[in-house]
C-alpha positions as CSV (number, residue, x, y, z in Angstrom):
1,M,-27.1,-38.3,7.8
2,E,-25.6,-35.5,6.1
3,S,-22.5,-33.9,7.4
4,S,-21.8,-30.3,7.3
5,P,-18.4,-29.3,5.0
6,K,-15.8,-28.6,7.5
7,R,-14.8,-25.0,8.4
8,P,-11.4,-23.7,9.1
9,R,-10.6,-22.7,12.8
10,I,-9.0,-19.3,13.5
11,S,-7.7,-18.7,17.0
12,L,-6.3,-15.4,18.6
13,D,-4.9,-14.7,21.5
14,V,-6.0,-11.6,23.1
15,R,-5.1,-9.4,26.2
16,P,-7.7,-9.9,29.1
17,E,-8.5,-6.4,28.9
18,V,-9.6,-6.9,25.3
19,R,-11.6,-10.4,26.1
20,R,-13.3,-8.7,28.7
21,R,-14.5,-5.8,26.9
22,L,-15.6,-8.4,24.1
23,R,-17.6,-10.2,26.6
24,L,-19.3,-7.0,27.6
25,A,-20.0,-5.8,24.0
26,A,-21.4,-9.4,23.3
27,A,-23.5,-9.3,26.3
28,K,-24.8,-5.9,25.6
29,R,-26.3,-7.0,21.9
30,D,-27.6,-10.3,23.8
31,L,-24.7,-12.5,21.6
32,T,-22.2,-14.7,22.3
33,V,-18.9,-13.7,22.1
34,R,-18.4,-15.9,18.7
35,Q,-21.6,-14.7,17.5
36,Y,-20.3,-10.9,18.2
37,I,-16.9,-11.9,16.6
38,L,-18.3,-13.2,13.6
39,E,-20.9,-10.5,12.9
40,A,-17.8,-8.0,13.6
41,I,-15.7,-9.6,11.3
42,E,-18.4,-9.8,8.6
43,E,-19.1,-6.0,8.8
44,R,-15.8,-5.2,8.4
45,L,-15.0,-7.5,5.5
46,R,-17.8,-5.9,3.7
47,E,-16.7,-2.4,4.4
48,D,-13.2,-3.4,2.8
49,L,-14.6,-5.8,-0.2
50,G,-18.2,-4.8,-0.4
51,D,-21.1,-7.4,-0.8
52,E,-19.7,-8.8,-4.0
53,S,-20.6,-12.6,-4.1
54,E,-17.5,-13.3,-5.7
55,G,-15.6,-11.3,-3.5
56,M,-11.6,-10.8,-4.1
57,L,-11.5,-13.5,-6.7
58,A,-12.3,-11.6,-9.2
59,L,-9.4,-9.5,-11.0
60,T,-10.8,-6.2,-11.4
61,A,-9.6,-2.8,-10.8
62,K,-11.9,-2.7,-7.6
63,A,-10.9,-5.7,-6.5
64,D,-6.8,-4.7,-6.5
65,P,-6.0,-1.2,-6.9
66,V,-2.6,-1.8,-7.7
67,L,-3.5,-3.9,-10.3
68,A,-5.6,-1.3,-11.7
69,G,-2.8,1.0,-11.9
70,L,-0.8,-1.1,-14.2
71,W,-3.6,-2.2,-16.1
72,D,-4.7,1.6,-17.0
73,N,-2.1,3.0,-19.0
74,P,-1.8,4.1,-22.6
75,R,0.7,1.2,-23.7
76,D,-1.7,-1.2,-22.7
77,S,-4.9,0.5,-23.9
78,Q,-4.4,-0.8,-27.0
79,Y,-5.6,-4.3,-25.7
80,D,-8.9,-2.4,-25.0
81,R,-9.8,-2.0,-28.8
82,V,-9.3,-5.6,-29.1
């Protein structure tokens, strides 16, 4: 019997009004609150990080605009020619 890998747990404390709204929104989509929250998180991650399979593990200008500013300068451009 194969066991699934253990997934980290995230716990949030929310105001009662937020919990009520989550339950209503999930019910409106015929989802559990857990499913609703997971879908919302995945959607926001796609918006913020894109669909890259590597995600933010790759050091690219798109992944880290601050580093991009440091990388893209005349002094370091000589390394682009190497």
